[in-house]
C-alpha positions as CSV (number, residue, x, y, z in Angstrom):
1,M,0.1,0.1,-0.3
2,V,1.2,3.8,-0.6
3,V,0.8,6.3,1.8
4,P,0.2,9.8,0.2
5,S,3.3,11.7,1.5
6,S,2.1,15.4,2.2
7,T,5.6,16.3,2.4
8,T,7.1,19.2,0.0
9,P,9.7,18.8,-2.7
10,P,13.0,20.8,-0.5
11,P,14.9,24.0,-2.0
12,A,16.8,22.9,-5.3
13,S,20.0,23.1,-3.1
14,Q,19.1,19.8,-1.8
15,Q,18.3,18.6,-4.4
16,Q,20.1,15.0,-6.4
17,Q,21.0,16.4,-9.8
18,D,22.0,12.8,-11.0
19,T,19.3,12.3,-13.7
20,A,18.5,8.3,-13.5
21,A,16.5,6.8,-16.2
22,A,14.2,4.9,-14.3
23,P,10.8,3.4,-15.1
24,A,10.4,1.5,-12.1
25,M,10.1,5.1,-10.0
26,I,7.1,5.8,-12.4
27,P,4.1,4.5,-11.5
28,T,1.5,3.3,-14.3
29,V,-2.1,3.5,-14.1
30,D,-4.7,0.9,-16.5
31,I,-7.5,3.1,-16.5
32,S,-9.8,0.7,-18.1
33,A,-9.0,-1.7,-14.9
34,A,-11.8,-2.4,-12.9
35,R,-13.2,0.8,-11.6
36,T,-12.0,0.2,-7.9
37,T,-8.9,-1.2,-8.8
38,A,-8.3,2.1,-11.4
39,A,-9.5,4.4,-8.7
40,R,-7.0,3.4,-6.0
41,A,-4.0,2.9,-8.7
42,C,-4.8,7.0,-9.1
43,A,-5.3,7.9,-5.2
44,A,-1.9,6.0,-5.0
45,A,-0.2,6.8,-8.2
46,L,-0.6,10.4,-7.2
47,G,-0.2,10.3,-3.7
48,K,3.1,8.7,-3.8
49,G,4.8,12.0,-6.2
50,G,2.4,13.3,-7.7
51,F,2.6,11.3,-11.6
52,F,2.0,8.6,-13.4
53,R,1.8,6.9,-17.1
54,L,-1.2,6.3,-18.3
55,V,-2.7,3.3,-20.0
56,G,-6.0,1.9,-21.2
57,H,-7.1,5.5,-21.9
58,G,-8.2,5.3,-25.3
59,V,-7.0,8.3,-26.6
60,V,-4.8,8.2,-28.8
61,G,-6.0,7.7,-32.1
62,A,-7.0,9.3,-35.2
63,A,-7.6,12.3,-32.4
64,A,-4.4,12.5,-31.9
65,E,-3.4,11.8,-35.1
66,R,-5.1,15.1,-36.7
67,M,-4.0,16.6,-33.7
68,D,-0.3,15.7,-34.1
69,A,0.1,16.7,-38.0
70,A,-1.9,19.9,-36.8
71,A,0.6,20.6,-35.5
72,A,3.8,19.4,-36.9
73,A,2.1,21.2,-40.4
74,F,2.1,24.5,-38.2
75,F,5.7,24.2,-36.5
76,G,6.8,23.7,-40.0
77,R,5.6,26.8,-41.4
78,T,7.9,29.9,-42.0
79,A,9.5,32.1,-39.1
80,A,7.3,34.8,-40.5
81,E,4.4,32.4,-41.1
82,K,4.4,31.8,-37.2
83,A,4.9,35.1,-35.7
84,R,1.3,35.6,-37.0
85,A,0.0,33.7,-34.2
86,G,2.0,35.0,-31.3
87,P,3.6,37.1,-29.3
88,A,2.6,35.2,-26.9
89,S,0.8,37.4,-24.1
90,P,0.0,34.4,-22.6
91,L,-1.9,32.9,-25.4
92,G,-0.4,32.6,-28.8
93,Y,2.4,31.3,-30.5
94,G,5.9,31.9,-28.3
95,C,9.4,31.1,-29.2
96,R,11.8,30.5,-26.3
97,S,10.2,33.1,-23.7
98,I,8.2,32.0,-21.3
99,G,6.2,33.7,-19.2
100,F,6.6,37.7,-18.2
101,N,9.8,37.4,-15.7
102,G,13.1,36.3,-17.9
103,D,12.5,32.7,-18.0
104,V,13.6,30.9,-21.8
105,G,14.3,27.7,-22.9
106,E,15.1,26.5,-26.6
107,L,11.4,26.1,-27.6
108,E,8.8,27.0,-29.4
109,Y,5.2,26.6,-28.7
110,L,1.6,27.5,-29.1
111,L,-0.8,28.0,-25.9
112,L,-4.5,28.1,-26.8
113,H,-7.4,28.7,-24.9
114,A,-9.2,25.3,-24.8
115,N,-12.4,26.4,-25.1
116,P,-14.1,26.1,-29.2
117,A,-14.7,30.0,-29.5
118,A,-11.3,31.2,-28.2
119,V,-9.2,28.5,-30.2
120,A,-11.9,28.8,-33.3
121,H,-10.6,33.0,-32.7
122,R,-6.7,31.8,-33.1
123,A,-7.9,29.8,-36.2
124,R,-7.9,32.9,-37.8
125,S,-4.1,33.6,-37.3
126,I,-2.6,30.3,-36.8
127,D,-4.5,29.2,-40.6
128,A,-5.5,32.4,-42.4
129,T,-6.4,30.1,-45.5
130,H,-8.5,27.5,-44.2
131,P,-8.8,28.2,-40.4
132,S,-11.4,26.1,-39.4
133,R,-9.4,23.3,-40.4
134,F,-7.1,23.5,-37.7
135,S,-10.3,24.4,-35.3
136,A,-11.7,21.5,-35.7
137,V,-8.9,19.3,-35.3
138,V,-7.6,21.2,-31.6
139,N,-11.7,21.3,-30.2
140,E,-12.0,17.6,-31.1
141,Y,-8.2,16.6,-29.7
142,I,-9.2,19.2,-26.7
143,E,-12.8,17.6,-25.9
144,A,-11.5,14.0,-25.5
145,V,-8.7,14.9,-23.5
146,K,-10.9,16.9,-21.1
147,Q,-12.9,13.8,-20.7
148,L,-10.1,11.9,-20.1
149,A,-9.2,14.2,-17.5
150,C,-12.9,14.1,-16.1
151,E,-12.2,10.6,-15.5
152,I,-9.1,10.8,-13.9
153,L,-10.9,13.2,-11.3
154,D,-13.7,11.4,-10.2
155,L,-11.9,8.2,-9.9
156,L,-9.1,10.8,-8.4
157,G,-11.8,11.8,-6.1
158,E,-13.7,7.8,-4.9
159,G,-9.6,6.0,-4.5
160,L,-9.3,9.8,-1.6
161,G,-12.7,8.6,-0.3
162,L,-14.6,12.5,-0.9
163,K,-17.5,12.3,-0.1
164,D,-18.5,14.2,-3.1
165,P,-16.1,11.9,-5.6
166,R,-16.8,13.9,-8.6
167,Y,-15.9,17.5,-6.9
168,F,-12.6,17.7,-8.9
169,S,-14.3,17.0,-12.0
170,K,-17.2,19.9,-11.6
171,L,-14.4,22.4,-11.7
172,I,-13.7,21.8,-15.1
173,T,-16.7,21.4,-16.3
174,N,-17.9,24.6,-15.5
175,A,-19.0,26.9,-19.0
176,D,-16.0,29.1,-17.5
177,S,-13.8,27.3,-17.3
178,D,-9.8,28.7,-17.5
179,S,-8.2,25.1,-19.8
180,L,-5.5,25.5,-21.5
181,L,-4.1,23.8,-24.7
182,R,-0.2,24.2,-24.7
183,I,1.7,23.0,-27.5
184,N,5.6,22.4,-27.1
185,H,7.9,22.5,-30.3
186,Y,11.5,21.7,-29.2
187,P,14.1,21.8,-32.4
188,P,16.9,18.9,-32.4
189,S,20.1,20.0,-30.1
190,C,22.5,17.8,-31.7
191,T,22.7,20.4,-34.8
192,I,22.6,24.7,-34.6
193,H,19.2,25.6,-35.6
194,K,18.0,29.2,-35.8
195,L,14.8,30.3,-35.7
196,D,15.5,33.5,-37.0
197,H,12.2,35.8,-37.1
198,D,13.5,37.1,-34.0
199,D,16.7,37.3,-32.5
200,Q,15.8,35.9,-29.4
201,C,14.9,32.8,-31.0
202,N,18.4,32.0,-32.1
203,I,19.1,28.9,-30.1
204,K,23.3,28.9,-30.0
205,G,25.3,25.2,-29.8
206,L,26.1,22.4,-28.4
207,V,27.4,23.8,-24.3
208,S,26.8,22.4,-20.5
209,T,23.9,24.0,-19.2
210,K,23.2,25.1,-14.9
211,A,20.0,23.9,-13.1
212,S,18.5,26.7,-10.9
213,N,21.2,25.9,-7.9
214,G,24.5,26.2,-10.1
215,A,25.3,22.5,-10.7
216,N,26.3,21.9,-14.3
217,L,23.9,19.1,-16.9
218,T,24.8,16.9,-19.2
219,A,27.3,18.2,-21.4
220,G,24.5,18.8,-24.3
221,G,22.6,19.1,-22.8
222,R,20.2,22.5,-23.0
223,I,16.7,23.5,-20.6
224,G,14.3,23.0,-22.4
225,F,11.8,24.1,-20.1
226,G,13.5,24.9,-17.0
227,E,11.9,23.5,-13.3
228,H,8.0,24.5,-12.3
229,S,5.7,23.1,-11.2
230,D,2.1,23.4,-13.5
231,P,-0.4,25.5,-11.3
232,Q,-3.9,24.1,-12.4
233,I,-5.8,21.6,-10.8
234,L,-3.8,18.4,-13.5
235,S,-1.9,18.0,-16.0
236,L,-2.4,16.0,-19.3
237,L,1.2,15.2,-21.7
238,R,1.1,13.3,-24.6
239,A,4.4,13.6,-26.9
240,N,6.5,11.2,-29.3
241,D,8.9,8.8,-28.9
242,V,12.1,11.9,-28.3
243,D,12.5,11.3,-24.5
244,G,13.5,14.7,-22.3
245,L,10.9,14.7,-19.3
246,Q,12.4,14.5,-16.3
247,V,10.0,14.7,-13.3
248,L,11.7,15.2,-9.4
249,L,10.9,11.5,-7.7
250,P,11.6,10.0,-4.3
251,D,14.2,8.0,-4.6
252,S,14.0,4.6,-2.0
253,D,14.8,6.8,0.1
254,G,12.8,9.5,0.6
255,K,15.7,11.2,-1.6
256,D,14.1,13.5,-4.5
257,M,16.8,12.9,-7.5
258,W,15.0,14.0,-11.3
259,V,14.4,11.0,-13.1
260,Q,14.3,10.9,-17.0
261,V,10.5,9.3,-18.0
262,P,11.1,7.1,-21.2
263,A,9.1,8.3,-24.4
264,D,5.9,6.1,-25.1
265,P,4.2,7.5,-27.6
266,S,1.0,5.9,-26.5
267,A,0.5,6.9,-23.7
268,F,-0.5,10.0,-21.7
269,F,1.9,11.3,-18.7
270,V,-0.3,12.8,-15.2
271,N,0.8,14.8,-13.1
272,V,-1.0,17.4,-9.8
273,G,-0.4,21.1,-10.2
274,D,-0.8,23.2,-7.3
275,L,-4.4,23.5,-7.1
276,L,-4.6,19.8,-6.4
277,Q,-2.4,20.4,-3.5
278,A,-3.8,23.3,-2.1
279,L,-7.6,21.7,-2.5
280,T,-6.7,18.1,-1.0
281,N,-4.3,20.2,2.6
282,G,-1.0,18.9,1.5
283,R,-2.3,15.2,0.7
284,L,-1.4,15.0,-3.2
285,V,1.7,17.0,-4.1
286,S,2.3,19.7,-7.2
287,V,5.1,17.8,-8.8
288,R,8.1,20.0,-10.4
289,H,9.2,18.6,-13.6
290,R,11.7,20.0,-16.5
291,V,12.6,19.4,-20.2
292,I,16.5,19.1,-21.1
293,A,17.0,18.9,-24.5
294,T,19.6,16.7,-25.8
295,A,18.0,14.6,-28.6
296,C,19.3,15.2,-32.4
297,R,15.3,15.4,-33.8
298,P,12.4,17.0,-32.8
299,R,10.5,17.0,-29.3
300,L,6.8,17.8,-29.6
301,S,4.7,17.2,-26.7
302,T,0.9,18.1,-26.1
303,I,0.0,18.9,-22.5
304,Y,-4.2,19.4,-21.4
305,F,-3.8,21.9,-18.0
306,A,-7.2,21.4,-16.6
307,A,-8.4,24.2,-15.1
308,P,-11.6,25.9,-12.6
309,P,-13.1,29.1,-13.2
310,L,-10.8,32.1,-12.5
311,H,-13.8,33.2,-10.3
312,A,-14.2,29.7,-8.7
313,R,-12.6,29.4,-5.0
314,I,-9.5,27.0,-3.8
315,S,-9.9,25.9,-0.1
316,A,-8.9,23.0,1.1
317,L,-11.6,20.0,1.2
318,P,-13.5,19.3,5.0
319,E,-12.2,16.1,4.3
320,T,-8.9,16.3,4.6
321,I,-8.4,18.7,7.4
322,T,-7.9,17.2,11.1
323,A,-6.6,17.8,14.2
324,S,-3.2,15.8,13.0
325,T,-3.2,17.7,10.0
326,P,-4.7,21.2,10.1
327,R,-5.6,23.5,7.3
328,R,-2.3,24.9,5.0
329,Y,-3.6,26.8,3.0
330,R,-5.8,30.1,2.9
331,S,-8.2,30.3,1.2
332,F,-8.2,32.3,-2.6
333,T,-9.3,32.2,-5.8
334,W,-8.0,30.9,-9.0
335,A,-7.7,34.5,-10.5
336,E,-6.0,35.7,-7.6
337,Y,-3.3,33.0,-7.6
338,K,-2.9,33.8,-11.7
339,K,-2.0,36.8,-11.0
340,T,0.6,35.5,-8.7
341,M,1.7,33.0,-11.2
342,Y,2.5,35.6,-13.9
343,S,4.6,38.2,-10.7
344,L,7.2,34.8,-10.4
345,R,9.9,33.3,-12.0
346,L,9.3,30.1,-13.5
347,S,11.0,27.9,-10.7
348,H,9.3,29.9,-7.6
349,S,7.5,27.8,-5.4
350,R,3.9,30.4,-5.4
351,L,2.2,28.2,-3.4
352,D,4.7,28.9,-0.4
353,L,2.7,32.9,-0.4
354,F,-0.4,31.6,0.7
355,N,0.7,29.2,3.1
356,I,-0.9,29.5,6.9
357,D,1.5,29.8,10.1
358,D,0.5,28.0,12.9
359,D,-1.0,30.6,14.7
360,D,-3.6,31.2,12.1
361,N,-4.5,27.7,13.1
362,D,-4.3,28.1,16.8
363,N,-6.8,31.7,15.8
364,A,-9.2,29.5,13.7
365,S,-9.9,26.8,16.1
366,E,-10.5,29.5,18.8
367,G,-12.6,31.0,16.4
368,K,-15.0,27.5,16.5
369,A,-14.6,26.7,20.0
């Protein structure tokens, strides 16, 4: 039996920098298994490290193939054509720059709001000749992964024994859901590759890159996307057969280490976001991850970020609060958290800013007496 951890990852200075390719450290959940089995597996896997490989989902097929083809076609266009869909502010096409605070990575990307009208509007600048061709493919894919995210969240609710197992999924099925779809393209790292529409997009040759604590990464490896946690509720990632994704997971001694995630185009990789950590009072922990660009082939990934409406209030569920596990985070709206996120660097532990100290819990207890 896996006991969910309520501890947060140590600062980067305390993390092991050796990267291991350790499939055994990455749980696999078969969502096609008996419901009770799948529910327990989801809760156990996310409780252990906030991350798992999902199989038996049935999404990889025509919809996924069309999504991949549409993404590859877009990133294969000229720099000037792609630039018409940007700059990312934060939605739209971006290159190297991530967010508004100086973070950069060796990638280009499309960030889209995951609702049909928003996708259709953005499609006009992505495929000016036939915008509906792009929007139809993307919206079909978004609907498929949204349903999958709801299924995972409902199984998780059952596995955690929530009074309302559908509480999490209701947040993302709300008509005002703020969910996103991100499509990342990482050019090959073994050659000098130039995205010439902007000086910012000149990708340098092979260099050693430093991690957030100053430790050198593998020579030739570059930060494709820097260390971070996802701010939303849940993330579903699917990528091609090129490695690069690394997650920070506890080893057998409980020490966090970077684990190389073996590429698997047939699977989704699911991880806990900051909001789910807050909703479960820290019982589930938002996993930190990054992408290191080392391959000689391009890496293409799509990530669905399941999020609530901006006005949704995020507060620990009553059944997660006990005498031994008092409330850890103050209540906040997704809009408030999102504003905080945009004011910080990528690697910042944002949720720490919403911690409740012991005095606050003591005062809350006295108020109930």
